[in-house]
N, C-alpha and C positions, 0 to 999 in steps of 0.2 A: 504494500500500500504506500501511496505517496500522500503526503500532507499538503493540501492546498490552503494557503493563507490568503485572506482577502482583506482589503483595507478601504476606508472612506466609503464612497457611494456604492461601490461594488459589494462591500460588506452589507450595506443596508439592503440592497436588492436581493442578495442571497439569504438574508436573515441569519447569517452566521459569519464568524471570522475565520473558521477553520473547518475543513471537511477532509475526510479520507477518501481517496479515489484509487481504484485498482487500475493501473495503467503502466505501460512500459516505455512510453515516449511522451515528450512534451505535447505534441499535437493531440494525443488521446486524452491527456489531462484536461486540456482546454476545451476539447469537443464535449467531454462529459460534463464539464462545468456549465457550458452553454445549454446543454440539454436539460440539466437540473434547474437552472436558474432563469432561463428564458431569453427572449429577444432583447430586452433592455440591458441585460447583463452582457450579451454578445456585442451589442453596440458599444458599451463602455469599455469592453476589452480591446477594441481597436486602437484606442489612444493610451492604453496602459503600458507600463513597463513590467517586464517579467524578470524575476530573479530566481535562480536555481541554487539552492544551498548557500545562500548569502552572496552569490556572485551575479552580476548582470548577465542575462541570457543573450547570447549573440549567435546561437546556432539556428538550425532549421527545425521545423515541426517534428522531424524524425529523430531528433536528438534523444538518446536514451536517458531515462531516469530509473533509478533503482529503488528497491524497497527501502523505506526510510528517508528518501529524498524529500526536500521541502521546496515547493513551487510557490512563490509569492507573486501576487498580482497587485501592482500599485498604480492606481490612476494618477494622472497629473494633478499636482496641487498648486495652489497659488496663495498669496498672502505674504505676511511678514510685516516688517515695520515700514512705514511710509515716509 
């Protein structure tokens, strides 16, 4: 199982910040998340950053993930001091 971590509005759309997904590559993790959480989630995923085990994801959808891997989906954020 791979742990999928969700943040900001994607977390709100999913109704959870963490879910376990049985998948062996990044594309399967994201596909399953979109199936579970719907079209709004899929739309938000387009502009999000993906991190694998604490490192920015720079591979393709077929990049392998292993049991115990953590996939984090982080939407763009704004704000800060003006």
